[in-house]
GUKEBA-894338 format. One record per residue (C-alpha): y, x, z. Coordinates in pm, 1 decimal. Example, Ala and Ser with C-alpha at 12.3 -4.5 7.8 and 13.67 -1.06 7.14 Angstrom:
// GUKEBA-894338
PT         c2         c1         c3
PT     -450.0     1230.0      780.0
PT     -106.0     1367.0      714.0
This chain:
// GUKEBA-894338
PT         c2         c1         c3
PT     2262.8    -3178.4    -1733.9
PT     2469.9    -2982.4    -1482.6
PT     2782.2    -2768.4    -1508.2
PT     2698.9    -2442.1    -1330.5
PT     2896.5    -2124.1    -1261.1
PT     2700.9    -1799.3    -1214.1
PT     2897.1    -1498.2    -1090.2
PT     2801.9    -1142.8    -1173.8
PT     2602.4    -1268.5    -1470.2
PT     2648.1    -1000.0    -1735.5
PT     2327.5     -820.4    -1630.4
PT     2035.5     -824.8    -1389.8
PT     1949.0    -1129.9    -1183.7
PT     2275.3    -1302.8    -1269.7
PT     2207.9    -1281.8    -1641.0
PT     1848.3    -1397.6    -1590.6
PT     1972.5    -1692.9    -1383.9
PT     2240.6    -1791.3    -1633.6
PT     2003.8    -1752.7    -1929.5
PT     1728.1    -1965.8    -1780.4
PT     1972.1    -2239.5    -1681.6
PT     2124.2    -2240.2    -2030.9
PT     1779.6    -2246.2    -2190.3
PT     1705.8    -2557.8    -1986.4
PT     2006.6    -2728.0    -2139.3
PT     2260.5    -2688.1    -1859.2
PT     2626.0    -2607.0    -1925.0
PT     2659.1    -2258.0    -1781.4
PT     2980.5    -2066.3    -1726.4
PT     2906.1    -1695.9    -1705.7
PT     3126.6    -1466.8    -1496.3
PT     3162.0    -1097.7    -1580.8
PT     3378.3     -824.5    -1431.6
PT     3552.3     -754.1    -1763.0
PT     3519.2     -808.3    -2136.9
PT     3345.4     -473.8    -2186.6
PT     3050.2     -604.8    -1986.5
PT     2996.8     -869.3    -2254.1
PT     2974.2     -637.6    -2554.0
PT     2648.3     -697.6    -2741.1
PT     2550.3     -965.9    -2489.8
PT     2376.6    -1220.9    -2711.1
PT     2333.8    -1466.1    -2422.9
PT     2702.8    -1556.5    -2438.9
PT     2648.3    -1778.9    -2740.8
PT     2428.2    -2005.8    -2526.5
PT     2688.2    -2042.9    -2252.9
PT     2950.8    -2311.5    -2210.1
PT     3204.3    -2037.7    -2153.8
PT     3296.3    -1712.0    -1983.2
PT     3533.0    -1618.7    -1699.6
PT     3646.1    -1262.9    -1630.4
PT     3764.3    -1079.7    -1322.2
PT     3678.0     -800.1    -1080.5
PT     3570.6     -966.1     -755.0
PT     3655.3     -650.6     -560.2
PT     4021.2     -752.4     -597.8
PT     4135.6    -1081.5     -440.6
PT     4400.1    -1145.0     -706.2
PT     4137.3    -1120.5     -980.2
PT     3903.5    -1343.0     -780.2
PT     4182.4    -1600.1     -764.9
PT     4211.3    -1572.4    -1142.4
PT     3836.1    -1629.0    -1179.5
PT     3872.2    -1950.7     -977.8
PT     4161.7    -2064.9    -1198.0
PT     3966.4    -1991.9    -1515.7
PT     3658.0    -2168.6    -1380.5
PT     3855.2    -2476.3    -1277.0
PT     3958.5    -2525.3    -1638.0
PT     3596.8    -2617.5    -1717.3
PT     3599.8    -2905.8    -1469.6
PT     3420.4    -2986.0    -1144.6
PT     3106.9    -2775.9    -1111.1
PT     2778.4    -2927.2    -1000.5
PT     2658.0    -2591.6     -871.3
PT     2791.6    -2241.6     -812.6
PT     2553.3    -1947.2     -787.1
PT     2729.8    -1666.9     -600.1
PT     2518.7    -1390.5     -749.1
PT     2773.5    -1107.7     -782.7
PT     2715.8     -822.6     -542.2
PT     2757.7     -452.2     -489.2
PT     2601.1     -184.5     -271.3
PT     2921.0       18.9     -288.5
PT     3024.6       46.6       74.4
PT     3396.8       42.6        0.9
PT     3367.8     -288.3     -188.9
PT     3073.0     -456.5      -14.9
PT     3273.3     -688.5      208.3
PT     3520.1     -778.8      -66.5
PT     3261.4     -857.3     -335.1
PT     2972.3     -985.2     -125.4
PT     3163.1    -1191.2      132.7
PT     3534.0    -1228.7       61.7
PT     3493.8    -1325.3     -305.0
PT     3242.3    -1607.8     -240.1
PT     3472.9    -1744.5       28.7
PT     3779.3    -1723.6     -196.3
PT     3600.5    -1902.4     -479.0
PT     3475.7    -2168.6     -238.3
PT     3825.5    -2222.7      -98.2
PT     3991.3    -2223.3     -441.8
PT     3762.8    -2460.6     -632.8
PT     3668.8    -2827.4     -585.9
PT     3355.7    -2839.0     -375.7
PT     3043.2    -2846.0     -592.9
PT     2731.5    -3041.2     -508.3
PT     2540.0    -2716.7     -454.6
PT     2623.9    -2358.8     -357.9
PT     2372.6    -2074.5     -365.3
PT     2458.0    -1737.3     -210.5
PT     2264.1    -1418.2     -281.1
PT     2149.7    -1254.8       39.2
PT     1897.3     -978.0      103.0
PT     1621.5     -896.3      348.2
PT     1852.5     -611.8      450.5
PT     2074.3     -869.0      621.3
PT     1831.6     -847.3      913.9
PT     1967.5     -500.0      991.8
PT     2331.8     -603.6      957.3
PT     2579.0     -606.8     1244.7
PT     2773.0     -923.7     1334.8
PT     3105.2     -741.0     1326.9
PT     3408.4     -928.1     1195.3
PT     3647.4     -631.4     1201.0
PT     3568.7     -536.8      836.3
PT     3657.6     -892.6      731.5
PT     3985.0     -890.7      922.4
PT     4093.2     -534.5      842.7
PT     3937.6     -464.7      503.7
PT     3789.7     -142.7      639.6
PT     3427.1      -56.7      701.4
PT     3119.3     -272.0      675.7
PT     2788.3     -177.8      514.9
PT     2583.4     -357.3      251.1
PT     2355.5     -491.2      524.5
PT     2656.6     -612.9      721.2
PT     2792.0     -791.5      414.8
PT     2462.5     -967.0      352.3
PT     2444.7    -1086.1      713.0
PT     2795.5    -1225.5      677.8
PT     2735.0    -1400.6      345.7
PT     2414.3    -1552.1      482.8
PT     2617.8    -1680.0      775.7
PT     2876.8    -1816.7      532.9
PT     2611.0    -2013.2      343.2
PT     2473.7    -2166.3      661.6
PT     2821.3    -2231.9      803.2
PT     2912.6    -2428.5      490.9
PT     2593.5    -2628.7      526.3
PT     2678.1    -2714.7      886.5
PT     3040.3    -2804.2      809.8
PT     2969.6    -3006.4      493.8
PT     2638.4    -3195.0      524.3
PT     2665.9    -3337.9      171.4
PT     2682.2    -2985.3       24.8
PT     2348.2    -2826.0      -57.6
PT     2429.7    -2474.1       58.2
PT     2158.0    -2208.7       69.5
PT     2112.1    -1832.2       97.4
PT     1848.9    -1655.1     -114.0
PT     1672.1    -1323.3      -72.0
PT     1565.2    -1243.1     -428.9
PT     1350.0     -950.0     -318.0
PT     1377.8     -582.5     -400.9
PT     1359.2     -606.6     -777.2
PT     1405.0     -337.5    -1046.2
PT     1752.3     -429.6    -1166.4
PT     2036.3     -181.4    -1212.8
PT     2125.9     -235.8     -846.5
PT     1769.0     -237.6     -717.1
PT     1668.4       71.9     -910.1
PT     1342.7      165.3    -1086.4
PT     1150.6      216.8     -759.2
PT     1184.8     -148.8     -656.3
PT      848.1     -306.2     -582.1
PT      908.1     -682.3     -613.8
PT      848.4     -896.0     -923.2
PT     1157.8     -902.9    -1143.0
PT     1054.9    -1235.2    -1296.4
PT     1055.8    -1396.6     -951.3
PT     1396.8    -1257.7     -862.6
PT     1604.4    -1539.6    -1013.7
PT     1374.7    -1841.4     -999.0
PT     1469.5    -1959.2     -651.2
PT     1836.1    -1969.4     -752.9
PT     1770.3    -2171.4    -1067.1
PT     1547.4    -2410.5     -872.1
PT     1799.6    -2465.4     -591.8
PT     2075.5    -2524.4     -847.6
PT     1890.2    -2796.8    -1035.9
PT     1588.1    -2937.2     -850.6
PT     1580.8    -3293.8     -721.5
PT     1712.2    -3302.5     -366.3
PT     1387.9    -3444.9     -229.2
PT     1203.2    -3138.1     -360.2
PT     1409.8    -2902.7     -143.4
PT     1309.7    -2871.3      223.0
PT     1525.8    -2793.1      406.4
PT     1763.9    -2990.1      186.1
PT     2054.1    -2767.1      292.8
PT     2106.4    -2468.5      518.9
PT     1798.2    -2277.4      405.5
PT     1733.5    -1905.7      376.3
PT     1483.3    -1861.9       93.2
PT     1252.8    -1602.3      -58.2
PT     1053.7    -1693.4     -370.2
PT     1105.6    -2066.7     -309.5
PT      974.6    -2043.3       46.6
PT     1203.2    -2093.5      347.3
PT     1223.2    -1794.2      578.5
PT     1387.0    -1728.7      912.7
PT     1726.6    -1558.1      883.3
PT     1887.9    -1327.3     1135.4
PT     1953.8    -1537.4     1450.4
PT     2326.3    -1461.5     1428.3
PT     2348.1    -1645.9     1095.0
PT     2230.9    -1962.4     1272.7
PT     2474.5    -1930.4     1563.5
PT     2737.6    -2207.8     1527.4
PT     2988.8    -2010.0     1734.1
PT     2959.7    -1704.9     1509.4
PT     2969.0    -1926.5     1201.0
PT     3305.5    -2066.2     1307.0
PT     3431.5    -1720.8     1402.2
PT     3345.4    -1596.3     1053.6
PT     3518.9    -1888.9      885.1
PT     3825.5    -1829.3     1103.2
PT     3826.8    -1458.4     1014.4
PT     3796.9    -1532.6      643.5
PT     4075.5    -1789.6      662.5
PT     4296.4    -1539.1      844.7
PT     4222.4    -1261.5      595.4
PT     4274.8    -1472.3      283.8
PT     4531.8    -1725.8      400.3
PT     4310.8    -1998.2      251.0
PT     4128.8    -2268.4      443.2
PT     3816.6    -2441.5      321.7
PT     3849.2    -2803.6      208.9
PT     3780.4    -3049.8      487.3
PT     3592.2    -3301.9      276.2
PT     3242.1    -3270.3      143.2
PT     3095.0    -3385.0     -183.8
PT     2971.8    -3734.9     -252.3
PT     2654.0    -3845.3      -83.7
């Protein structure tokens, strides 16, 4: 069984992902923004443990990484946490996944939550560098690029981006038209399936377990490196240079 971290897992797709993985016998560490988010959350008893911190704040994200590292070397990290709040979109949706990636031993697998809205995002790195501006769509284009950049830089890492669909979670709202039950299944599959079942093995952009074509910018190796450079400059942290075991 695998040791798996799921961020933003106190509700919605994150909770569904963490719950299914735990039900399958995996050791799941559930991340929540704060302890209040866990009140009356029965799923916690099935988890290996819990880590707390608001990913909109880099110092708390660093604390989440420290707490997570106490559980050992993760087999997979599901970067599920996200927000549509424009003022926090870059920090939560892009900066936090990068900080966690740079602050933890590299897992075997990394899954990043994207969105079909990334297709309307702008490849602008100013919000990353300055901490100002950037829409939800922009953030999802950047995190998709991050997932594919990690795949290109570390071939042994199974790094993927997932569009879960427009599902009726608290974020998606009651008008969402996609199947809620399908919203988390690609993430759980990518985190645990045999490698020979996943095609492409790494560097995929997925929707309901089917590979799709991402925004062309996310596949551009020049922009991928520019994004990694911008994130390193903003955070002061570089990614590890070595990949996981073959």
